[in-house]
C-alpha positions in Angstrom: -54.1 30.2 -72.7 -53.0 26.7 -73.3 -54.5 24.0 -71.0 -52.4 21.3 -70.0 -53.7 17.5 -69.0 -51.5 17.6 -65.7 -53.3 20.8 -64.7 -56.8 19.7 -65.6 -56.6 16.2 -64.0 -56.6 16.9 -60.4 -59.7 18.8 -60.9 -61.3 16.1 -63.0 -60.4 13.5 -60.2 -62.0 15.9 -57.7 -65.1 16.2 -59.4 -65.3 12.4 -60.1 -64.5 11.7 -56.5 -67.5 14.4 -55.1 -69.7 12.6 -57.5 -69.1 9.1 -56.3 -69.3 10.2 -52.6 -72.6 12.2 -53.4 -74.1 8.8 -55.1 -73.0 6.6 -52.2 -74.6 9.1 -49.7 -78.1 9.1 -51.5 -78.0 5.6 -51.9 -77.5 5.1 -48.3 -80.1 7.8 -47.4 -82.6 6.0 -49.6 -81.5 2.5 -47.7 -82.4 4.3 -44.4 -85.8 5.6 -45.4 -86.8 2.4 -46.7 -85.8 0.6 -43.6 -87.6 3.4 -41.4 -90.8 2.7 -43.7 -90.6 -1.0 -43.0 -90.3 -0.4 -39.5 -93.4 2.0 -39.6 -95.5 -0.7 -41.3 -94.4 -3.4 -38.7 -95.2 -0.9 -35.8 -98.9 -0.7 -37.4 -99.0 -4.2 -37.8 -98.2 -5.3 -34.4 -100.6 -2.8 -33.2 -103.4 -4.3 -35.1 -102.4 -7.8 -34.2 -102.3 -6.8 -30.3 -105.8 -5.1 -30.9 -107.3 -8.4 -32.2 -105.6 -10.5 -29.4 -107.0 -8.3 -26.8 -110.5 -8.6 -28.5 -110.3 -12.3 -28.6 -109.2 -12.3 -24.9 -112.1 -10.1 -23.6 -114.6 -12.2 -26.1 -113.2 -15.5 -24.2 -113.4 -14.2 -20.8 -117.2 -13.1 -21.4 -118.1 -16.4 -22.7 -116.9 -18.3 -19.3 
């Protein structure tokens, strides 16, 4: 059984193409996860800032 290059080459190209697609997909997925984490951190920061502003407003209203 002799394997020829023209018989193997399409399969090699297919495997390489699948590998590249898999790598790009995983990179994009990592980027989406990173953005989601950043947005969650921003939401936490905004909630803390809002709480502090409400405390300052209530303190200033009591002082009058």
